[in-house]
C-alpha positions as CSV (number, residue, x, y, z in Angstrom):
1,M,-3.3,-7.1,30.7
2,G,-6.6,-5.4,31.8
3,K,-8.7,-8.7,31.3
4,P,-7.1,-12.0,31.6
5,T,-10.5,-13.6,30.3
6,G,-11.3,-11.1,27.3
7,F,-10.7,-13.6,24.7
8,M,-12.8,-15.9,26.2
9,D,-15.8,-13.1,26.8
10,Y,-16.0,-10.8,23.6
11,E,-16.2,-12.4,19.9
12,R,-14.5,-10.5,17.3
13,E,-16.3,-7.8,16.2
14,T,-15.0,-5.5,13.5
15,A,-17.1,-1.9,11.6
16,A,-19.8,-2.7,10.3
17,A,-19.7,-2.3,5.7
18,A,-22.1,-1.0,4.0
19,S,-23.7,-3.4,1.1
20,P,-22.0,-3.9,-2.3
21,K,-24.8,-2.3,-3.8
22,V,-25.1,0.4,-1.6
23,R,-21.4,1.4,-1.6
24,I,-20.8,1.3,-5.3
25,K,-22.8,4.3,-5.8
26,N,-19.9,6.1,-4.7
27,F,-16.3,6.4,-4.0
28,N,-16.5,7.3,-0.2
29,E,-15.1,5.2,2.1
30,F,-18.2,2.9,3.7
31,H,-17.3,0.9,7.0
32,T,-18.9,2.6,10.4
33,P,-16.7,2.7,13.2
34,L,-17.6,0.4,16.6
35,S,-18.3,2.5,19.5
36,R,-16.0,3.4,21.8
37,E,-17.4,0.8,24.3
38,K,-17.2,-1.7,21.6
39,Q,-14.0,-0.8,20.8
40,R,-13.1,-1.6,24.6
41,Q,-14.2,-4.6,24.4
42,Q,-12.0,-5.6,21.2
43,A,-9.4,-4.5,23.2
44,A,-9.9,-6.6,26.0
45,R,-9.6,-9.9,24.0
46,C,-5.7,-9.0,23.8
47,M,-4.1,-11.5,25.8
48,A,-0.9,-9.6,26.5
49,C,1.5,-12.9,25.3
50,G,4.3,-13.2,26.7
51,V,5.7,-13.5,23.1
52,P,4.0,-11.4,21.3
53,F,4.4,-12.2,17.7
54,C,1.7,-9.5,16.8
55,Q,4.9,-6.4,16.9
56,S,7.7,-9.3,15.7
57,G,8.0,-7.9,12.1
58,M,10.2,-11.1,11.5
59,M,10.4,-12.9,8.5
60,I,9.3,-16.5,8.8
61,G,8.8,-19.0,5.6
62,G,9.9,-16.1,3.4
63,M,7.1,-13.6,4.4
64,A,6.5,-10.8,7.3
65,S,4.8,-12.1,10.4
66,G,3.7,-9.3,13.0
67,C,4.1,-5.2,12.4
68,P,7.1,-4.3,10.5
69,L,7.5,-0.9,12.6
70,N,7.2,-3.6,15.7
71,N,3.8,-1.5,17.2
72,L,3.6,-1.4,20.7
73,V,0.4,-3.7,20.3
74,P,-0.4,-5.3,23.7
75,E,0.7,-2.0,25.3
76,W,-2.2,0.2,23.5
77,N,-4.3,-2.5,23.4
78,D,-4.4,-2.5,27.1
79,L,-4.5,1.1,27.4
80,V,-7.7,1.7,25.4
81,Y,-9.2,-1.6,27.3
82,T,-8.7,0.8,30.4
83,G,-10.0,3.6,28.9
84,N,-6.6,5.7,28.3
85,W,-7.0,6.8,25.2
86,E,-4.2,9.5,25.4
87,Q,-1.9,7.1,26.7
88,A,-2.4,4.4,24.1
89,Y,-2.2,7.7,21.4
90,L,1.3,8.2,22.9
91,R,2.0,4.5,22.8
92,L,1.1,4.2,19.2
93,T,3.1,7.2,18.1
94,K,6.6,5.6,19.6
95,T,6.5,3.3,16.9
96,H,4.5,4.6,14.0
97,C,4.1,8.4,12.3
98,F,0.8,7.4,10.2
99,P,-1.4,5.1,12.0
100,E,-4.5,7.0,10.1
101,F,-3.1,5.7,7.0
102,T,-2.3,2.3,7.6
103,S,-5.2,1.2,9.8
104,R,-7.6,1.8,6.5
105,V,-4.9,0.1,4.2
106,C,-2.8,-2.1,5.6
107,P,-3.9,-6.2,4.9
108,A,-3.1,-6.1,9.2
109,L,0.1,-8.0,9.4
110,C,-0.4,-7.9,13.1
111,E,-3.6,-9.7,13.3
112,A,-2.4,-12.5,11.2
113,A,0.4,-13.1,13.9
114,C,-2.0,-12.9,16.8
115,T,-1.9,-15.7,19.6
116,C,-5.4,-15.8,19.4
117,N,-5.3,-17.6,15.8
118,L,-4.2,-20.8,17.2
119,N,-7.6,-21.4,18.7
120,G,-10.1,-18.6,17.2
121,E,-10.3,-15.3,15.5
122,P,-7.7,-12.9,16.1
123,V,-7.8,-9.3,17.8
124,A,-9.0,-6.3,15.9
125,T,-6.0,-4.4,16.4
126,K,-6.4,-2.9,13.1
127,E,-10.0,-1.4,14.0
128,N,-8.4,-0.3,17.7
129,E,-5.5,1.6,16.0
130,R,-7.9,3.6,13.4
131,A,-9.7,3.9,16.7
132,I,-6.7,5.3,18.7
133,I,-5.7,8.0,16.4
134,E,-9.2,9.0,15.4
135,N,-9.7,9.6,19.0
136,A,-6.4,11.5,19.2
137,Y,-7.8,14.0,16.4
138,E,-11.0,14.5,17.7
139,K,-9.7,15.2,21.3
140,G,-7.1,17.5,19.7
141,L,-4.2,15.2,20.5
142,V,-2.6,15.3,16.9
143,K,-1.5,18.7,17.1
144,P,1.7,20.5,15.0
145,N,4.9,20.1,17.5
146,P,7.8,21.6,15.4
147,P,11.2,21.5,16.9
148,K,12.5,23.9,19.3
149,V,15.7,23.9,17.9
150,R,17.0,23.7,14.6
151,T,20.3,22.3,13.4
152,G,20.8,24.5,10.5
153,K,21.1,21.1,8.2
154,R,19.0,21.0,5.1
155,V,17.0,17.8,3.1
156,A,15.7,16.9,0.6
157,V,13.4,14.3,-0.1
158,V,12.1,13.2,-3.5
159,G,8.9,11.5,-3.4
160,S,6.3,12.0,-1.3
161,G,4.3,8.6,-0.8
162,P,4.6,6.7,2.6
163,S,8.4,6.6,2.8
164,G,9.1,10.0,2.0
165,L,6.7,11.2,4.0
166,A,7.8,9.4,7.1
167,T,11.7,9.9,6.5
168,A,10.5,13.9,6.1
169,M,8.4,13.5,9.6
170,Q,11.3,12.2,11.5
171,L,14.5,14.2,10.4
172,N,12.1,17.7,10.6
173,K,11.4,16.2,14.1
174,R,14.8,15.6,14.7
175,G,15.8,19.7,14.1
176,H,16.3,19.1,10.1
177,L,15.2,21.7,7.4
178,V,13.4,19.3,5.0
179,T,12.1,19.8,1.6
180,V,9.7,16.9,-0.1
181,F,9.7,17.4,-4.2
182,E,6.5,15.4,-5.8
183,R,6.4,15.5,-9.0
184,N,2.8,14.8,-9.2
185,D,0.0,18.4,-9.1
186,R,-0.5,16.7,-5.2
187,I,1.2,15.7,-2.3
188,G,0.5,12.0,-1.3
189,G,2.3,9.2,-4.1
190,L,0.5,6.4,-3.8
191,L,-1.4,7.3,-1.0
192,R,-2.6,9.6,-2.9
193,Y,-3.2,8.2,-6.7
194,G,-2.6,5.0,-6.2
195,I,-5.0,3.9,-3.3
196,P,-9.0,4.5,-4.5
197,N,-11.0,7.1,-2.1
198,M,-13.1,4.0,-1.0
199,K,-9.8,2.7,1.0
200,L,-8.5,5.9,2.1
201,E,-10.1,9.7,1.3
202,K,-7.9,12.3,0.5
203,H,-9.1,14.0,3.1
204,I,-7.2,11.8,5.7
205,I,-3.9,12.5,3.9
206,D,-4.6,16.6,4.1
207,R,-5.3,16.7,7.2
208,R,-1.9,15.2,8.3
209,L,0.0,17.2,5.6
210,A,-1.7,20.0,6.9
211,I,0.0,19.6,10.5
212,M,3.4,18.7,8.4
213,E,3.6,22.1,6.8
214,A,3.0,23.7,10.2
215,E,5.7,21.9,11.6
216,G,8.0,23.1,9.2
217,I,7.8,21.1,6.7
218,T,8.1,22.4,2.8
219,F,6.1,20.8,-0.2
220,V,6.9,21.3,-3.7
221,T,4.5,20.0,-5.9
222,N,4.8,19.7,-9.9
223,A,8.7,19.0,-9.5
224,N,10.0,16.4,-11.6
225,I,13.4,15.7,-10.3
226,G,15.8,14.6,-12.7
227,E,13.4,16.2,-15.7
228,D,12.6,19.7,-14.8
229,I,15.2,19.8,-12.0
230,P,18.6,18.5,-12.3
231,A,19.7,16.1,-9.5
232,E,22.8,18.2,-9.5
233,Q,20.8,21.3,-8.5
234,L,19.6,19.0,-5.3
235,L,22.8,17.7,-4.6
236,K,24.4,21.5,-4.4
237,D,21.5,23.0,-2.1
238,Y,20.9,20.5,0.5
239,D,23.0,18.3,2.5
240,R,21.8,15.2,2.1
241,V,19.0,13.8,-0.4
242,V,16.5,11.0,0.0
243,L,15.0,9.1,-2.8
244,C,11.6,7.7,-1.9
245,C,10.3,7.4,-5.4
246,G,8.8,4.0,-5.4
247,A,8.6,1.0,-7.9
248,S,7.0,2.8,-10.7
249,N,7.8,0.7,-13.8
250,P,4.3,-1.2,-14.4
251,R,5.3,-4.6,-15.7
252,D,3.2,-5.1,-18.8
253,I,1.9,-8.2,-20.8
254,K,3.9,-8.4,-24.4
255,V,1.5,-10.3,-26.6
256,P,0.2,-10.0,-29.9
257,G,-2.1,-7.1,-30.2
258,R,-1.0,-4.9,-27.2
259,E,-0.8,-2.0,-29.1
260,A,-4.5,-1.8,-29.3
261,K,-6.5,0.9,-28.0
262,G,-8.2,0.7,-24.5
263,I,-5.3,-1.2,-22.5
264,Y,-4.2,0.3,-19.9
265,F,-1.8,0.0,-17.1
266,A,-3.7,0.0,-13.8
267,V,-1.9,2.6,-12.1
268,D,-2.7,5.1,-14.7
269,F,-6.5,4.1,-14.6
270,L,-6.3,4.9,-10.9
271,K,-4.7,7.7,-11.2
272,A,-6.8,8.7,-13.7
273,T,-9.7,8.2,-11.9
274,T,-9.2,10.0,-8.5
275,K,-7.5,12.5,-10.0
276,S,-10.2,13.7,-12.0
277,L,-13.1,13.3,-9.0
278,L,-10.7,15.2,-6.9
279,D,-10.5,17.7,-9.8
280,S,-14.2,18.3,-10.6
281,N,-16.1,14.9,-9.4
282,F,-15.7,13.2,-12.9
283,E,-17.2,16.3,-14.4
284,D,-13.9,17.3,-16.7
285,G,-14.2,14.1,-18.6
286,K,-10.6,13.2,-17.9
287,F,-10.3,9.9,-16.8
288,I,-10.6,6.5,-18.4
289,S,-14.4,5.8,-18.6
290,A,-15.6,1.8,-17.4
291,K,-18.9,2.8,-18.1
292,G,-20.7,0.0,-20.5
293,K,-17.6,-2.1,-21.0
294,K,-16.7,-5.1,-21.0
295,V,-13.8,-5.1,-18.3
296,M,-10.9,-7.6,-18.0
297,V,-8.2,-6.9,-15.4
298,I,-5.1,-8.8,-15.6
299,G,-3.7,-9.4,-12.0
300,G,-5.1,-10.9,-9.0
301,G,-3.5,-8.5,-6.2
302,D,-4.4,-5.4,-4.2
303,T,-4.3,-3.3,-7.4
304,G,-6.2,-5.8,-9.4
305,N,-8.9,-5.9,-6.7
306,D,-9.0,-1.9,-6.8
307,C,-9.2,-2.0,-10.9
308,V,-12.3,-4.3,-10.3
309,G,-13.8,-2.1,-7.2
310,T,-13.1,1.0,-9.4
311,S,-14.5,-0.2,-13.0
312,I,-18.2,-1.3,-11.4
313,R,-18.2,2.3,-9.4
314,L,-18.0,3.8,-13.2
315,G,-20.5,1.4,-14.5
316,A,-18.5,-1.3,-16.4
317,A,-20.9,-4.0,-17.9
318,S,-18.8,-7.1,-16.7
319,V,-15.2,-7.5,-15.2
320,L,-13.3,-10.5,-15.3
321,Q,-10.2,-11.2,-13.6
322,L,-7.4,-13.4,-14.5
323,E,-4.8,-14.6,-12.2
324,M,-1.9,-17.2,-13.5
325,M,-1.4,-19.0,-9.8
326,P,-3.9,-21.8,-8.9
327,K,-6.5,-20.1,-6.2
328,A,-5.3,-20.3,-2.6
329,P,-7.0,-22.8,-0.4
330,D,-9.8,-21.1,2.0
331,T,-8.1,-22.0,5.2
332,R,-4.6,-22.5,6.1
333,A,-2.5,-25.6,4.8
334,A,-0.6,-27.8,7.1
335,N,2.8,-26.9,5.3
336,N,1.6,-22.6,6.4
337,P,1.2,-22.6,9.9
338,W,0.4,-20.1,12.6
339,P,2.5,-17.0,12.9
340,Q,3.4,-17.4,9.6
341,W,1.7,-15.0,7.0
342,P,-1.9,-16.9,6.3
343,R,-1.4,-18.1,2.4
344,V,-5.7,-18.8,2.1
345,C,-8.0,-17.0,-0.3
346,K,-9.0,-13.7,0.2
347,T,-12.3,-12.4,-1.0
348,D,-11.8,-8.8,-0.8
349,Y,-14.3,-5.4,-1.6
350,G,-13.9,-5.4,-5.4
351,Q,-14.5,-9.1,-5.8
352,Q,-17.1,-8.7,-3.1
353,E,-19.2,-6.1,-5.4
354,A,-18.5,-8.4,-8.5
355,I,-20.1,-10.9,-6.7
356,A,-23.2,-8.6,-5.9
357,V,-23.6,-7.2,-9.0
358,F,-22.7,-10.1,-11.5
359,G,-23.6,-13.1,-9.4
360,H,-20.4,-14.4,-9.6
361,D,-16.8,-14.2,-8.3
362,P,-14.8,-12.1,-11.1
363,R,-11.5,-14.4,-10.7
364,V,-10.4,-17.0,-13.0
365,Y,-7.4,-18.7,-11.8
366,Q,-4.3,-20.6,-13.9
367,T,-5.4,-18.3,-16.6
368,T,-3.6,-15.7,-19.4
369,V,-3.6,-13.9,-22.1
370,T,-2.1,-14.6,-25.3
371,E,-3.3,-12.4,-27.8
372,F,-5.4,-9.0,-27.8
373,I,-7.6,-8.8,-30.9
374,A,-8.4,-5.3,-32.4
375,N,-11.5,-4.0,-34.3
376,K,-11.1,-2.4,-37.2
377,K,-10.5,1.4,-35.0
378,G,-7.6,-0.5,-33.4
379,E,-9.6,-0.8,-30.2
380,V,-9.1,-4.1,-28.1
381,C,-12.4,-5.9,-28.6
382,Q,-11.3,-9.4,-28.1
383,A,-8.7,-11.3,-25.9
384,K,-7.7,-14.7,-26.7
385,L,-6.7,-16.9,-23.6
386,V,-5.1,-20.2,-22.1
387,K,-5.0,-22.0,-19.0
388,L,-2.2,-22.6,-17.5
389,E,-0.6,-25.4,-15.3
390,G,2.4,-25.8,-12.9
391,K,5.7,-27.9,-13.9
392,R,9.0,-27.6,-12.6
393,D,11.6,-26.7,-15.2
394,E,14.3,-29.2,-15.9
395,K,17.1,-27.0,-15.9
396,S,16.4,-24.4,-12.8
397,G,14.4,-26.5,-10.7
398,R,12.0,-23.6,-10.3
399,M,8.5,-24.4,-10.6
400,M,7.0,-22.5,-14.0
401,M,3.3,-21.9,-14.7
402,V,3.1,-23.1,-18.7
403,P,0.0,-23.0,-21.1
404,V,-2.0,-26.1,-21.6
405,E,-2.5,-27.0,-25.0
406,G,-6.1,-27.0,-25.9
407,T,-7.4,-24.8,-23.3
408,E,-7.5,-21.4,-25.7
409,E,-10.7,-19.7,-25.6
410,I,-11.8,-16.2,-27.3
411,V,-13.4,-13.8,-24.7
412,D,-15.0,-10.4,-25.6
413,V,-13.8,-7.1,-23.5
414,D,-13.6,-3.2,-24.3
415,L,-11.1,-2.2,-21.6
416,V,-7.9,-3.6,-20.6
417,L,-6.1,-3.0,-17.2
418,I,-2.7,-4.5,-16.7
419,A,-2.0,-4.8,-12.9
420,A,0.5,-7.6,-13.0
421,G,2.8,-5.5,-10.7
422,F,5.9,-3.4,-10.9
423,L,9.5,-4.0,-11.8
424,G,11.5,-1.4,-9.9
425,S,12.7,2.2,-10.0
426,Q,12.4,4.5,-12.7
427,K,15.7,4.8,-14.9
428,Y,15.5,8.3,-15.7
429,V,15.7,9.2,-11.8
430,T,18.2,6.7,-11.0
431,D,20.4,8.1,-14.2
432,A,20.2,11.3,-12.7
433,F,21.8,10.7,-9.7
434,K,24.2,7.9,-10.8
435,V,22.8,5.2,-8.5
436,A,23.8,1.5,-8.5
437,L,20.9,-0.7,-9.2
438,D,20.5,-4.6,-7.9
439,G,19.4,-7.1,-10.4
440,R,15.8,-5.9,-10.1
441,T,16.3,-2.3,-10.8
442,N,16.1,-1.2,-7.3
443,V,18.2,1.3,-5.7
444,A,21.3,-0.8,-4.5
445,T,22.7,-0.6,-0.5
446,D,24.6,-2.3,1.8
447,P,22.1,-5.0,3.2
448,G,20.0,-3.2,6.1
449,K,21.7,-0.5,4.9
450,Y,20.1,3.0,3.7
451,Q,22.9,5.1,1.7
452,T,23.4,4.4,-1.6
453,S,26.3,4.3,-3.9
454,I,26.9,7.7,-4.0
455,P,27.7,9.8,-1.3
456,N,24.9,11.9,0.5
457,V,22.5,10.0,-1.7
458,F,20.0,8.1,0.8
459,T,16.7,6.1,-0.4
460,A,13.9,4.4,0.7
461,G,10.4,2.5,0.0
462,D,9.9,0.8,-2.7
463,M,12.8,2.1,-4.5
464,H,14.5,0.4,-2.0
465,R,13.2,-2.6,-1.6
466,G,10.8,-3.3,-4.3
467,Q,6.8,-3.1,-4.5
468,S,5.4,-3.5,-1.0
469,L,2.9,-2.5,1.9
470,V,2.4,0.9,2.8
471,V,3.5,0.0,6.2
472,W,6.7,-1.6,5.3
473,A,7.7,1.7,3.0
474,I,6.5,3.7,6.6
475,R,9.3,1.2,8.4
476,E,12.1,2.4,5.7
477,G,11.4,5.7,5.9
478,R,11.9,5.8,9.9
479,E,15.3,3.9,9.2
480,A,16.2,5.9,6.4
481,A,15.7,9.0,8.8
482,K,18.1,7.8,11.3
483,A,20.8,6.8,8.8
484,V,20.7,10.1,7.5
485,D,20.5,11.7,11.0
486,E,23.3,10.1,12.0
487,S,25.9,10.9,8.8
488,L,24.7,14.7,9.3
489,M,25.4,14.4,13.2
490,G,27.5,12.0,14.1
491,Y,25.1,9.9,15.9
492,T,21.2,9.7,16.2
493,N,18.6,9.5,18.5
494,L,15.5,9.5,16.2
């Protein structure tokens, strides 16, 4: 522990964000990192606890507490404080494949479990992580390191999101020949097309991919396994196949009028926006325009917030965001103690921007849509809403959100974005490989395992565990790589 009194000597300080009205003028990342000296002070706040929940990654109260990757947080915080940046990088990468991704998009489970939360604010671990990896790139520490010996074993990874990339990196490190197949035109999966540029600029992905290619990993784009390329071909050509295709089935809103024009799934809206931005800086017009439109976002999670921020950047006239559940408390409730994940209200960047532009929070709680109304052209022009309240179902005992009679209202809308979550893996892929599914249509495995019901076929990421965080996808990819390696070699040293 470098500075025993650091948590008392220094207040928490994080990267400065550009003001909402400035940052909405483009799709660039909008935080200015702290200086190296200030970052050292932030690392000095780490207490090197006897029981560091920040790195535990355990489930408490049904939610994760601490980093699922079991990052050695106190160790590299101490190394940052003492100015030993290279060793900090080496300790960080013992447990982590892509800190440049999580240090931008992770909700920081480590910080939520930080002991400093008991009497103050947590250590700025997420930004310390970003400082470590960016310093490593700047100093040339992140460089290709291809394996010295190849095993001759061939592995196909289907899907190039965080779980697929983590799987590929680990198996290639072991010496296996890895090919990653991606159905889109660019590698990255949800990192590329599911997360907007202002959260993760795509050159950050390309920087890492260049290193992975130099290490010997092969990437194949526009390769839709199960449609364009038969599953049988992969099973014939490769010793093992790892399915990392994500939970790609968006949950729909099945109400009258759903067929009206102008209603899209959030994932399609975000993908089209990013692809047009990357292809032509929007000059090709191949995106879903929100300019001058009254936008309604259905869903209150991260994807819904990304839709709010993207719509504002595209020139929306107004934004309304519906959330079925009640507003969470602003501070921890008595039944949600540390080190549980804090179930508190979070106002994210998109909502902050809506408040600045439109003068109010876009979120409306305990509300859902009962009908979409179209004009004579078949375009959505209005939506019927109703308030909800929680009631316990007498048969199941479960709490359910049910409509409140007499609370119906009609609002004007021109563009509807459905961000209501995802339902599991896509049927054409799972049918192609004939893998068993669980009750949520995720690919089934034994508990804690990654081998599917089909010999030589493994799975990882959202396709395996359901819709989750990037950090969980990386954890799954690393664990699946161990299982694949053991099945190929009889043991694993990953």
